[in-house]
N, C-alpha and C positions, 0 to 999 in steps of 0.2 A: 230932567227937564219936563215940565208939564205938557201934556198932550192938548192941542187946541185945534179948533176949526180955523182953517186958513183964510177962507174968503166966503163971500155971499151973505145971506141974511143972518147967519150965526157966526160970521167971521170974528175971530178974536176970543170967542168963548172957550173956556177950558172944559175938557172932557174928563170924566172919572175913569179910573181903571179898577178892575176887581182887586181886592186886597190879597186874597189867598191864592190866586192862580198866577203862575208865571207866564203871563202873556208877553208877546213881543209885538206891540202895536206898530203899525207902519209909521216911520219917522216923518216929521213935518216936511223935511226936504224931499223925501221920496213921494209923499202925497202931492207936493207941489209939482214935481216932474210929471206925475200921472195926470193931474187935473189940468196942467198947462197944455198938455198934448191932446186932451179930450174936450177942451173948452167949448167948441161948437156942438159937440155931441150931447152935452149934459142937459141943457134946457129941454124939458118935456120927456126925458128918457125914463124908461122903466128899468130899475136897477136891482140886481141881486147881489148881496154881499155875503159870501160864503166864508165860514170860519171867522165870523164877524168880530169876535173879541170885544172891543170897546164900541164897535159900530162906526169907527172913525171914517172909513171909506164911504159907506152909505150915507152917513150924516153929512159928509163933505159934499156929496152929490146932491142931496136934498137942499142943502144950504145954497147951492149954486143953481137951483131951479129944476132939478129932476122931478118928474111927475109923481113917482112913487119909488119906494125902496122896500125890499124884503130882506131881512137879516136872518141868517141861519147860524146858530151857535149851540153847541152841545152843553156847555157848562152853565148850571143854574145861576151862579153868582154873576157870570158875564152877561147872561140874558137880562138880569135885573139892572145891571150897569148900563146896558144899551137902552133899556126903557127909561132909566133916569136921565141919560144923556139926551135922548130925544125930547123929553119933557123940558129939560134945562134949556135946550136950543129952540124950544117952541116949534118942533117939527113932528110930523107923523110918519110912521112906518110900521110895517108888519114885522113882528119879531117872533121867530119860530125856534123853540128849543128842540133840537134834533141833531143827530149825527148827519153830517153833510152827505155822505154816500147813501144813507138811508133816505134822506130828503130827495135826492136825485133819482130815486127809483120810480117816482110817479111824475110824468111830465105835467107842467102847469097848464091851466086853461089858456093863459096868454104867455107868450115867451118874452124875454127880456132884451133890451137894447144894449145894456152893459152888464157884464158879470165880472165881479171882483172876487178873487180867491187868494187868501193869505193863510194857507195851511201851516201847521207846525213844520219847522224846517227839518229836513232829513239832511244832516250835515255829512254828506258823502258825495264823492264824485259820481257821475253817471248821467243817464239821460232821463228826461221827463216822459218819454214816450210810453213807458210801462205804467205810469200813474193812472189808476182807474178814473180819476177825475176827468181826464181829457176825453174819454169815450162817453161818459155819462152826461157831460154838460152840454153836448151838442143839441139835444132836444129842447134845451131851455133858452137857446139863443136865437134871436131874430136873424133872418138871412143876411142883413147888413150889419149885424151887431158885432161888438168886440168883447173878447174875453181877456181880462188883464190879470195875469198870474204872477204873484210874488212868490219867490222861491229862493233857496240857497244858491248863491252865485256859481258854485262849482257844478251844479246840475244844469245841463243844457238841453235844448230841444233841437234835434237834428232833422229827422224825417218824420213828420207827424202827418200821416195820411188824413185826408179830409180837412186839414188846417193849413192856413197860410200864415207864416210868421210875418207880422207887420213891422215889429220892432223888438229888439232884444238888447238890453243894456244891463251892466252891473254897476252897483253902487256899494263898494265895500263888499260885505258878505251877502248883500241882497241882490238878487237877480230879478229883473222885470221882463216879462215876455208878453207882448200884445199879439193876440191871435184873432183871425177871422175865419169862419168856415168857408171852405172852397165851394164855389157854386157848381151845382151839377149841370152838366151840358146836355 
């Protein structure tokens, strides 16, 4: 089934996927769940799309009124695909070809209101607490910002110091965890 933008200024437009790479783009129904729950947070938001793949999460946010989106993807073919998808949707975003953990080594000048991460699935049971992404991402998020993490459903987040789990749901093999940084007292 072709990947498409669900709503907003680019709603209904189809997105390209890289031909040679086995990406697992976020399914339309899962994007719909994500964006339905974030509806009031999207307009004017600064968005970071990590492991961007086709760029579908950041493009969906831009289509719905996000102020800006930065896409981070390691694969050159996927980076070209994101740029083509942005042009096709008549949207603008910053596309960075880099390894996500390398990108997260240098804190940004301005932090983000929403961060999406859809890394390659590790299909094993276990916890997400050991994932280096959780520690490195905190300096990139606004105090009231949200981190939306897509992961293999069998991997859960139990006790994540410095993080509050806002929502955790599974949709088949896909797990979604919405997190907010705990405020320092």
